C-alpha positions in Angstrom: -1.0 -2.2 4.9 -2.4 1.0 6.0 -4.3 4.2 5.2 -3.2 7.3 3.4 -3.4 9.5 6.4 -1.9 6.5 8.2 1.2 5.1 6.6 2.5 1.7 5.8 3.6 -0.2 2.7 0.3 0.3 1.1 -1.8 3.3 1.9 -5.5 2.9 1.7 -8.0 5.7 2.0 -11.7 4.8 2.5 -14.9 6.4 3.6 -17.1 5.1 6.3 -20.5 6.7 6.7 -21.3 8.1 10.1 -24.9 8.7 11.2 -24.0 11.6 13.4 -21.3 14.2 13.4 -19.1 12.0 15.6 -16.6 9.4 14.6 -16.3 6.0 16.0 -13.7 7.1 18.6 -16.3 9.6 19.9 -14.4 12.6 18.6 -16.6 15.4 17.2 -16.1 16.3 13.6 -16.4 20.1 13.1 -19.3 21.3 10.9 -18.2 21.6 7.2 -15.4 19.2 7.7 -14.9 15.4 7.4 -12.2 13.2 8.9 -9.4 11.9 6.7 -7.4 8.9 7.6 -4.3 7.9 5.6 -2.7 4.5 5.9 0.4 2.9 4.3 1.0 -0.7 3.3 3.4 -2.6 1.2 3.7 -5.1 -1.6 6.0 -8.2 -1.1 9.7 -8.1 -1.2 12.3 -10.9 -1.1 13.0 -10.9 2.6 15.2 -14.0 3.1 18.3 -11.7 3.3 16.7 -8.3 4.2 16.0 -7.3 7.7 14.6 -3.8 7.2 13.5 -1.6 4.3 13.2 1.8 5.9 11.9 5.1 4.6 11.7 8.4 6.3 8.7 10.7 5.5 8.8 14.4 6.6 5.7 15.9 4.9 2.3 14.8 3.5 0.2 17.1 1.4 -3.2 16.9 -0.4 -4.6 18.8 -3.4 -8.2 20.0 -3.6 -9.8 20.2 -7.0 -11.3 23.5 -5.9 -7.9 25.1 -6.6 -7.8 23.8 -10.2 -6.2 20.7 -11.7 -3.2 22.2 -13.4 0.3 21.2 -12.5 0.7 24.5 -10.6 -2.5 24.0 -8.4 -1.6 24.4 -4.7 -1.3 21.6 -2.2 -2.3 21.8 1.5 0.1 20.4 4.2 -1.5 17.7 6.3 1.6 16.6 8.2 5.1 17.9 8.9 7.5 16.0 11.2 9.5 12.8 10.8 8.2 9.3 10.5 10.5 6.3 10.0 8.7 3.3 8.6 9.9 -0.2 8.0 8.0 -1.3 4.9 8.7 -5.0 5.7 6.3 -4.7 8.7 3.4 -3.9 6.3 2.5 -7.0 4.5 -0.6 -9.2 4.2 -3.1 -6.6 5.1 -1.0 -4.8 7.7 -1.0 -1.0 7.5 0.4 1.9 9.5 -1.5 5.0 10.2 0.2 8.0 8.8 -2.4 10.6 9.9 -5.9 11.2 11.0 -7.4 14.7 10.9 -10.3 16.9 10.0 -10.1 18.6 6.6 -12.5 20.8 4.6 -15.3 19.0 2.8 -14.7 18.8 -1.0 -13.0 16.8 -3.7 -9.3 15.9 -3.7 -7.3 14.3 -6.5 -3.7 14.0 -5.4 -1.6 13.2 -2.3 2.0 14.2 -2.2 4.4 12.4 0.2 8.0 13.7 0.8 10.5 10.9 1.3 13.8 12.3 2.7 15.8 9.1 3.2 15.7 5.3 2.4 17.8 2.5 3.8 18.1 -1.2 3.4 19.5 -3.4 6.2 20.5 -6.9 5.5 20.1 -9.6 8.1 23.9 -10.1 8.4 24.2 -6.4 9.3 25.2 -4.6 6.1 23.4 -1.3 5.7 22.8 0.6 2.4 21.9 4.3 2.6 20.1 5.0 -0.7 20.1 8.1 -2.8 16.7 9.8 -3.2 15.9 10.5 -6.9 16.4 14.2 -7.7 13.0 14.2 -9.5 11.2 13.5 -6.3 12.7 16.3 -4.3 9.4 18.1 -4.2 7.6 15.0 -3.1 5.9 11.9 -4.7 2.6 12.8 -6.3 0.1 10.0 -6.0 -3.1 10.3 -8.0 -6.4 9.2 -6.4 -8.7 7.7 -9.0 -11.6 7.9 -8.4 -11.1 11.1 -6.5 -11.4 11.4 -2.8 -14.7 13.0 -1.7 -14.7 14.4 1.8 -18.2 14.8 3.2 -19.2 16.8 6.3 -19.4 14.5 9.3 -18.1 11.5 7.5 -14.8 9.6 8.0 -12.8 8.8 4.8 -9.9 6.5 4.5 -7.2 6.4 1.8 -4.7 3.5 1.4 -1.2 4.1 0.0 0.5 1.1 -1.5 4.3 1.3 -1.4 5.5 -1.3 -3.7 8.8 -2.4 -2.1 9.8 -4.9 -4.8 9.6 -2.2 -7.5 10.9 0.6 -5.3 14.1 -1.1 -4.1 16.1 -2.5 -7.1 18.8 -5.0 -6.2 22.2 -4.4 -7.8 24.1 -7.7 -8.0 23.0 -11.2 -7.0 20.2 -11.3 -4.5 20.8 -15.0 -3.6 23.7 -14.3 -1.3 24.8 -11.3 0.8 28.2 -11.3 -0.8 26.6 -11.0 -4.2 24.6 -7.8 -3.4 26.4 -4.7 -4.5 23.7 -2.2 -3.4 20.2 -1.0 -4.2 18.6 1.7 -6.3 15.6 3.5 -4.8 12.9 4.4 -7.3 9.7 4.8 -5.3 6.5 3.3 -6.8 3.2 4.0 -5.0 -0.5 3.9 -5.7 -3.5 5.4 -3.8 -7.0 4.0 -3.4 -10.0 5.4 -1.8 -11.3 2.6 0.4 -15.0 3.1 -0.2 -14.4 2.0 -3.8 -12.3 -1.0 -2.9 -12.4 -4.4 -1.3 -10.1 -7.1 0.1 -9.1 -10.5 -1.3 -7.7 -13.0 1.2 -7.2 -16.7 1.4 -4.8 -19.6 1.8 -2.3 -21.3 -0.4 -1.6 -25.0 0.2 -0.6 -28.3 -1.3 -3.4 -30.2 0.5 -5.5 -29.7 3.6 -2.6 -30.0 6.0 0.4 -28.6 4.0 0.5 -24.8 3.6 2.8 -23.1 1.0 4.8 -20.2 2.5 6.3 -17.4 0.5 4.0 -18.0 -2.5 3.5 -14.9 -4.6 -0.2 -14.0 -5.1 -0.8 -11.2 -7.7 -3.7 -9.2 -8.9 -3.3 -8.6 -12.7 -5.1 -5.7 -14.4 -4.6 -5.3 -18.2 -1.5 -7.6 -18.1 0.1 -5.4 -15.4 0.6 -6.4 -11.8 -1.7 -4.1 -9.8 -1.0 -5.5 -6.3 0.7 -8.6 -4.8 1.3 -10.4 -1.5 3.5 -13.2 -0.2 1.9 -15.9 1.9 3.0 -16.3 5.5 4.2 -19.5 7.3 0.6 -20.7 7.5 0.1 -20.1 3.7 -2.3 -17.1 4.3 -2.3 -13.9 2.3 -4.3 -10.7 2.1 -4.6 -8.1 -0.7 -6.2 -4.8 0.4 -7.3 -1.7 -1.6 -8.4 -3.7 -4.6 -10.8 -1.8 -6.9 -14.3 -3.2 -7.2 -14.8 -5.3 -10.3 -13.6 -8.6 -11.8 -9.9 -9.3 -11.7 -7.4 -12.0 -12.6 -5.3 -13.6 -9.9 -2.1 -15.5 -10.3 -0.3 -17.6 -7.7 3.2 -18.9 -8.2 6.3 -20.2 -6.4 9.4 -21.9 -7.6 9.0 -25.6 -7.7 5.2 -25.4 -8.2 3.0 -25.1 -11.3 1.5 -21.5 -11.4 -2.2 -21.2 -10.8 -4.4 -18.6 -12.6 -8.0 -17.7 -11.7 -9.9 -15.4 -14.0 -12.8 -13.1 -13.1 -12.5 -13.0 -9.3 -15.3 -10.7 -8.2 -14.4 -7.9 -5.8 -17.1 -5.8 -4.2 -16.5 -2.4 -2.5 -16.1 -2.7 1.3 -16.4 -6.5 1.2 -13.9 -9.3 1.5 -13.6 -12.0 -1.2 -12.1 -15.3 -0.1 -10.0 -17.3 -2.6 -7.8 -20.3 -1.8 -5.2 -21.8 -4.1 -4.2 -25.5 -4.4 -0.7 -25.8 -5.8 0.9 -28.9 -7.4 4.7 -29.5 -7.3 6.5 -29.7 -10.6 
């Protein structure tokens, strides 16, 4: 999963304080400006039959609160070009950098990302070119809450979370290639300023030696799934861009009894480790 200025399935934007006017790469940040990094990451998607979930982005914009907060307030273009991203590459903490640049110090409340094409490729070769919703022709507006504060000489990072499982809706039976009739594309994204967020990671297993792969780990906020991840072959998972605070986590997989853990504490800029022990039904 990656930053807002850097793209992936989930985009995370965070701020890291810099003691001088130089960033970690040694690049000088101009006076009166701070560096913005945007990354993209993704939530889990049933991948047993899917080879690629591709989106093409041709523009990324940001809105300063200095220009007002009405619907007609102007956006500033951060990137124009063409980026093709496979969202299935962005799971379990993996992100893709969308951009990294100096922007004027100040407060920003929205990012707008323009998706011009989307495509699903099944492992047996069938390709589905998906229709982009007409309502998103001007771009996907993603609210940053809390707002992004760019400070002079400071690097800030934003994470964009592209929820693949909600954005690509299967038509037909997902269990077999022959049963899939197509996909609907209804993009669902969230944005999180990294300095207000932390990471939850851990392992899901039956015992000390038997990991559970493809278990679904979800962060639930107010009875709604906020973020989720699928465990890898070693049973490991990572959830990034999780707001600081106490959260409920649920781990489940077919054939096992679900496990719920309440009040998992997440601290800003820190990693919380939580392992799950699952029991077969």
